[in-house]
N, C-alpha and C positions, 0 to 999 in steps of 0.2 A: 528060135529065130524070129526076128522082128518082121512083121508084114510091111512091105513097101507099097506106098501109094503110087497109083499110075499118074503119069504126067498129064494124061488126057483128063483125069478127074479134077483138076484145078480149075476153079471158076474165076480166077482173077483176070483171066484173058477176056472173059465175056462180061466184066462189070460195066463197061460203058454201054454195051448193047442193052443190058437189063435196066440201066438208069434211063436211057432214052424211051424204052418201052413203058416204064412206069410213069414218066412225064407225059407221054402221049396219052395214056389211059386217063390220067387225072384231068387233062384238058378236055377230053371227050366227055367225061362225067360232068364237069363244070358247064360246058357249053349246053349239054342236054338239059341240065337243071335250069339254066337261064332261059332256054327256048321252050320250055315245057308250057303248054297252053292249057288254060282252064276255061270252062264254059259256064255261062249263067244258068241257073236253075230255071225250070219251066214255070211259066206264069200260073199253071194250074195248081202249083203247090201253095200259092198265096190266095186261092179262091176261098179258103176257109176263114180268112181274115175279115172282120166286120169293119167296114169303112163307112163312117157316118158322113152323111151329106153335110156340106157347109151351110149353116143357117144364115140366111140373108135377112137383115133387119132394114126395114125401110124407114129412114130418118126424115121426118118432114122438114121442109125448108121454112125457117122462121125469118120474120122481118122485124127490125128494130123500129118501134113506133116513136117518132120524135114529137115532142110536145110542141104544139103550134101555139105561138104566142098571139094574142089578139092584136090587131093593128092599133097604133096609137090613135087617140081621139083627134078628130080634125081641129085645127086652130079655130079659136073663136072668131066669129064674124066681126069685121070692123064696124065701129060705131058710125051711125049715120050722121053725117055732118049737115046740119040744116043751114042753108044759106039764107041770110036775112038781108033784105035790101036796106041800103043806107037811107035813112030818112033825113039826115042832116048833111049838109055840104061840108067837106073837110077843107079847112083853110091850109093852104101850103105855106110852109115856113121858108122865108127867103133868107138864105145865108149871105150875110154881108162880108165882103172881103176885109181883112185886117191890115192889108198893105197901106202904107202911107206914101205921100210924095213931099216934095219940098215945101209945097204951099201950106201944108197943115202945121199947126202950132203944137209943139211938144212941150209940155209943162215939166220943168225941172224941179225935182223934190230935193230939198236940202237934207244932208245926212243927220242934222241935229233933230229933225222931225221924226226919225225912225227910232222906235223903242226896241232896244235889244232885249230879247227874252232869253234868259239863262235857264236851261233845263238842269235840274239837279239829277245827278247820277244816282241811280238806285244801287245801294250796297246791300249785300246779304245781311240779314239781321245777326245771325250767329255764325262766326267763323271758327272752324276748328283750330286749336292751338297749334297743331303741326304745320299749318299752311298760312298763318296770319303774317302779314307783312311786317307790322310793328307790334311785337308781343307785349302784353301787360308787363309793367315794371313793379317788382316787389320793393317795398321800402328799404332803401339802403343798397340796392343793386345798381352798379354802374358798368360802363364799358360799351362795347358794340352790341349790335342786335343779338348776335349769337351768345355773347357773354351774359347779357341780361336775361336771355331765355333760359340758359343753363342755370343762372343764379336763382331764378324764380323756382325752377324745379327743385333745386337743393333746398331752398328755404321752406317750401311747402312740405317736403319730406321730413326736414328737421322738426317743423311745427307738429306734424302728426306723430312722429316718434316721441316727442316730449309730452304731449297732452293725451294720447290715447291710453285708455285703461286696459292694459294687456292682461291684467289679472282676471278680467271679466270672462275670458274664454274657459277658465278652469272650472267654473260652476255651472257650465251649460251641458256637460255630459258629451262633448264632441270627441270623436276618435283622435288619437295622437297623430301628429303630422302637421304639414303646412296647410293653412286655410287662408283663402284670399277674399277680401271684401273690395268690390269695385265701386268707387264713388264718382258720380258724374255731377258737375256743377258748372255754373256760368259766372264769368267775371263780366258784369254789365258795362254800359257806357260810362258809368260813374266810378268804375273800378271796385264796385262792391260784389261780394259773393252772394248768389241767389240761385234758386231752383235746384237745390242740392238733393240728389237721389242716390241710394246705395243699394247694392245687391250682394248678399253673402250667405253663408251657411246657416246663420241664425238671425232672427229679427233684432235681438239685443245688440249684436255686433254691428248691424246696419245702423241702429239708432245711435250708437256711440260714434260711428264714423261720420254721420251727418252732424252731430254735435261738434266734433273737433274741426271739421272743415268750415262750419259756419263761424268759427272763432278767428279765421284768417283776417288780417288787417285790410284796410282799404288800400287798393293799389292804383297806379296810373293806368287808365284803361288802354287797351290795345287799339290800334288804328289800322284801317284798310283803305289805301289810297288817300291817306291823310284825314279820314273821317273816323271818329270814335265809334266802335262797334262792340257788340257783345262777343265774348270769346268763350267757346265750350272747352272744358278741360276734363280729362278722365284720369283718375288717380287710383292705382291698385295698392291696397294695403295688405301686406303679407303677415300673418300671425303664426307663431310656432306653438302648437298645442302639445303639451307634455303630459305624461301620466301623473 
């Protein structure tokens, strides 16, 4: 035969009571843990610690000494002015009036007796070719001022290209490339070339440039304000040096 359980032995009816008791017990334990008080240890336990006294250092107060500049020297004493008594009597100058009246005679000077003095206007000796009013005229050039100016430049360039010894640069040991010789000369009041100077990579090239420019023909001189003047001209000569 199977043993039968008693209906009174079933705990299902008391589950809610046990849950409430367990919850109440847990809350009591938590509250007790939170409210648990602790006390500080006695000061006597720290008596064995060696506490050093704080060292106090006395820092002296220092002052910044400012450099005192000496006062400026006093101004020099004024010179003593010696008053000398006048030994001579001073004659006062009487200023006469220049006003005239109708009774005075006024001399009329005829205009023929006045010589007119004409002051010659000073003109700068050498005028640059770029700003000359009337440029020099190369023989055979015609037209307006601008056309004559352009014609002169072309004629000078043709003259140099025709007469310059370009083979001279081969024997001078120059590096290959373009070489320039700058020639400065003046076309004087008579239309002649003078004061020719050159600057270039070699002295022989400069000498050849001077020789060629001095061969230019006599031109009609340039004018500034209608007066013949010297005209300075700068001519660059380009040489192509090949290996």
